[in-house]
N, C-alpha and C positions, 0 to 999 in steps of 0.2 A: 534677620537674614544671615545665614552662616557663610554664604559665599558672596564675594564681591562680584561686581560686573566683570572686573578684570579676570577673576578666576573662572567665571563662566566662559568668557571668550577664549581663555587659555585651554579649557577643556574641549571646546568645540574645535579649536585649532589642532589639538592633539588627535581628536577623533578623525578629522578630515585627513590628516597626514597618514594615519594608520590605514584608512580606507584607500587612499591614493596609492600607497606602497604595497597594498595587499598583504600586509604583515599580520601575524596572529594577534588578535585582541578580543578577549571575552567581553570586557566592559569598555564601551566607547565613551560613555558619559555618565556622570553621577552628580546630581545637583540636589542640594537640600535647601528647601525654602520653608522656613518655619518648622512645622511638624511633618511635612511631607517631603519624601525623597523620590526623585525620578531617576531611574537607571535605564540606560539604553545599551543593549549588547548585540553583538554580531556573531552569527554561527553559520554552519554549513560545511560543505566540502567541495573540492575540485576533484573530478574523477575522469580518467581517460580509459576507455575500453578498446582493446583490439580483439576482434572476435571472428572466428571462422566457423561457418555452419555448412554441413554437408549431409545430404539425405533427401527425403521426400517432402519435407515441410518447410515452407519459406521462412526467410529471415525477416523480422524477429520470429523465432520459431514457435513461440507459445500462442500467437494470436490466431484465432479461428478464421480470421479474414484471409489467412494464407492457405485456406482449404476451400476455394470456390467450388461449390457443387459437390463437395466431398472428394474432389479429385486430388491426387498426389501432384506435387510440383517438384520436379527434379531441381535440386538446389546445390550449388557450390559457391559460397559467397564469403568474402573477407571484408569486414567493415571496421572503420575507426570512428569513434564518436565520443563526445563529452557531454551528451544530453542529460545524463543522470546527475551531473553536477548541480548543486543547489546553494542557495543563500537564504538566510533568515534573519529577521530582526525581532528582538523581544524588548518591549517597553513596559517597565513596572513603575506604577505610581501609587504608593500606599498599598492598599489591598487589591488593586486592580492591575491585571497584567494583560497586555495585548501581544499577539504573536502572529507573524506573517512569514510564509515561506514560499519560494518559487523554485522550480527547476526548469529545464530547457526542453521539455517534451511537448511544447506547444506546436501548433501547425506552422507551416511555412518553411522556406528554405529548401535548398537542394545541394547536391554534391558537385555541381558543374563548376562553380567559381568560388562562392563565398562560404558555403556550408553553414549558412545562418540558421539559427534556431530561435523561435519565439519563446519568451518566458511563459510559464503556466503556473497558475495558483495551485498550490498543494494544500496549505493550511492558512486559515485566517480566522482567528477566534479571540474571544475575551474570557478571562477567568476572574471571578469575583467570589472570594470565600469558597463555598462548596459548589459553586455554579460554573459551568462552562457553556458558552453560547457562541456558535459559529461553525466553520467547516474544519473538520479534522477527521482522524480515523474513527470509524464506527465504534460504538461501545461494544458491539458484538465481536470485534476483532481483537484477538489476544496477542498483543505485540511481543510479549516475552517468549512466545513459542516460535517466532520466525527464525529460521536458520540463518547463520552467517554465510551468505552466498555472494558471489561476484556477479552472476546473472541477475539482471534487473528484477528484484522482487523475489528471486529464488523460485521454489516450486509453487508458483501461483495456483496451479491446477488443484492442489490439495489444501489450499489455505482459504480462510476468510480474509478478504482483501477489498475494503471499501472505504473511501473518503466521502463525506457528505456533510451538509449543514444539519445541525442538531442542537437540542437543549438538553444538557446533562446535569444531573445532581448526584453528588457523591456523599455518602454518609458511612464513615468507617470503611469496612470492607465491601460495602454495597455501592453499586452504581445503577442509576435509572435514567433512561433517556427517551425522548421522542425524536425521531429522525425523519429526514425527507423521504416521502414515499415515491416509488417509481416501479411500475410494472414493466418488466422487460419482455417484449414480444407482443405488445398491444398495437404496434404499428407506428408509434410516435418516436421510436428510436431514441428515447431518453431526452426529449426536448426539455430544456430547462424551464422551470416555472416562470423565470424572469422574461421568457420570450413571449408570454401571453400578449396577444394583441399586435405583435410586430408583423405577423404574417396574415393577419385578418382572421385567424382561427385560434381557438383556445387550446393550449397545451394541457394534456393529462386531465380532461374534464371530469373523469370519474374518480380520481385519486383525492378523496376528501379527508381521509383519516391517516394520520402519521403512523410510521412504523414504531413499535414499542420494543425497547430492549432493557433487560435487567441482567446484571452480572454480579457474581460474587467472587472476590479475589482473596486468596490466602497466601501469606508469605511466612516462611520459617527458615531456619538455618539450612535445611536440606533443599530449599528451592521455592518455587511458586506454583500454585494451581489456580485455575479460574474456571468457573462454570457460567455460561451465558445462555440466555433464552431470548428468542426473537419471535414476536407476534406481529403479523401485518395483514392488512386487508387486500385481497386480490379481487377487484371488481371490474375486470376488463374482459373483452372477448366473449361476452355473454355469461361470464362466471361471476358469482358473488360468494366468495369463500374466504376462510381465514387460514393463512399459511403460518405454520409453526416450525421452528428449527431450534436445535440445541447444539451447543458447542462445549466440549471439554478440552482443556489445554493445560500444558504445564512445561516448566523448565526445572529439571531435577539435577542438582549437583551430585556428581558421582565420585571421581577421584581427583584430588588436587584441584586444578582449575577446570577440569573437564565437565561437560554437562550433556544431558539428554533432553531434547525438546520434542514436543509432540502436540498435535491437535486432531480432534475428530469432530466432524460436523454431520449431523443427520437431520432428516425432515424435509422441509420445503424452503431452503435458504435462497433459492433462485440466484439472483445477481450477486448476493453476498458471498457466495462460495465459488471456488474454481474459476476466478476471473470472468464470471458471467458466461461460462462456456455453454450454458443452456438458457433458453427463454423461461420465464416464469410460467407461461401458459403455452401448451403445445397441442398439436393434434395427434391423437393416438392412431398410428398407422393400421392397427387391427380393427378398431371400432369406428374410426373417423370422428370420434367425439373430442371436444376440447377439454383438456384436463390441466390441473396444476402439476407441474413437473416436480418430482422428488429427487433429491441428490444425496449421496453419501460421499464425503471427501475426507481425506486424512493426510497428514505429513508426519514424518519421524526423522529426526536428525541427531547425529552424535558429533560433538566437537571435542577434539583431543589436542592438548598442548604438548608439543614435542620439547619445547623450551619455554622460557618465560614469555617470549614474543612470537615464536613460530608455532602455528596451529593448523589443523585440518578439520574440515567438516564434511561428513558424508551424509547426504539427505535423499529422501525419497518421498514423493507426493503422488497421489492418485485420486481420481474421482470417477463415479459412475452414476448415470441417471436411471430412473425407474421406467419411464415410459418409452423414451426414444433409444435407450440402451447406448448412450454416448459414453465412451471410455477414453480417459486421458491419463497419462502418467509422465513423470519427470524425475530423473535421478541425476545426482551430481556429486562430485568429490573435488575438493580444492586444497590448496596449500597457500597460506597467507602469513606474511611476516610483517611485524611492525618495525620498520627500519629505524624510525624514531617514534616518540609517543604521539606524533601527529601524522606520520606518513606510513601507509600500508601498501605493500606490493604483493601480488599473488597470481596464481593461475588456477583455472577450473576446467575440468572435463565433465561433460554431461550429455544427456540425451532426453528428447521429448518424443513421446509416442502416442499415436491415435489408433484406437482399435474399436471403432464404432460398428454397430450392426450394419451390414450391407456394404461395407467397404473392406478392402484388404488392409491388414495392419501396415501402417507406415510409420516411419520415425526419422528424426534428424539428430545427428551428433554435433556438438559444438565444442570448441576449444577456445577459451577466453583468457586473456591476460589483462590485468587492471592495476592502476596505480591511483591511490586515493590520498589526498592531503586534507585533513580535517582542520578547520579553523574556527 
C-alpha cells in the first residue's frame, strides 16, 4: 500500500478545505492502493447573466411555451440569474470512470424572496474502455459545432440538442449507440420510463425499440468533421413508421485562432433538432391525416480573435418543418474576454424570430451580459 492512513486523511482534509473555500482544484483526491489508483476531481463553472428581452416573444425567448395559441406576447423584461452555473465530479478508478454533473435549471423557487433554484441532473454516466453507459449528450449531437454563445445553449433552433440515457460503443473514428426512445406528440408529454406504475398507467406503452445512432468523426490540422445518422421507430398516434435523420457538422480552423462552425440536419429528427420545436407526429391541416413531421435545421457561426483573449462570435440558426410550416430563426453577435484563464466576461446582442404559417412574423431582441468563472 503506497499511501499510509495519515496520507489518506491528509488528502481528504485538503479536498474538504478546497471545497469549503470554493478555490480552484482540478484534482481533489489521488489514492493508490496496490495496482489501482482512485482520482476524484471537481469541475464546472459559476455564471451570472443579466439579460433584457424586448419584443413579441416571452422571456426566455426561445421556448415555444411563450407562444400560447400562436399569439404574440408583448415583452419588456430584465432578468438576473445564476441558473446556468454547474458543478461536476469525476471519479476514475483504474479503467472505469464515473461522471456526474448538475446545473440549477430544476423546478421550484421564485423571485419574491429567496430566488431558490433546485439542482437538475445533466450528466450521469460510466466509461469503461470503449463503452459509455448512462445519461449524456446524444451521439447524434455534434458538440464541436456548437457556437460560443452567452445565451443559454446559443441558437437551439438550428442545433441538434438532446441529453438522454444511452449505451454507446466507440471504435476509432466510429461511434454506435442505442438511446432512449421517446415520441414527442403522442400525448404522454415525455413521461419518464421510471414513472411506470406510479400513476397507475404505463408510460410510453408503444415505445419498445430504442433509437439507433451511428456517427463518424474525422479530425485533422484544419479542423473536425462529423457525419451522423439517426434511425428510430415512430409507432404512436396510429402510425408505425421508421424515422430517419442525417446530420453533417464541422469546426474549420481558418486564420490564426479563428474558426467556422456549422451543422445541417435533415429528415425526421423530431425532438432531436431545434429544441423540440415540433412534435414527431402532427396532423396535416390540409388532409387531416396524421403524419411524421420532417425538419430541416442548420446553424453557422464564425469566431474571430481580436487579441489572444478577446474574441467575438457571430452566429445564425434556423429551422423549418415540412407539414406545419413552422419557422424559427435566431441570430446573435457577442464580445467575450478572458480576464484570467478562468474568468470570462462578455456581452451579446441577439434576436429570436417566429414566422409560422398562419401567424404574423414576430420576434424579440435580447441584450445579455455575463460573467463566468470556470473551476
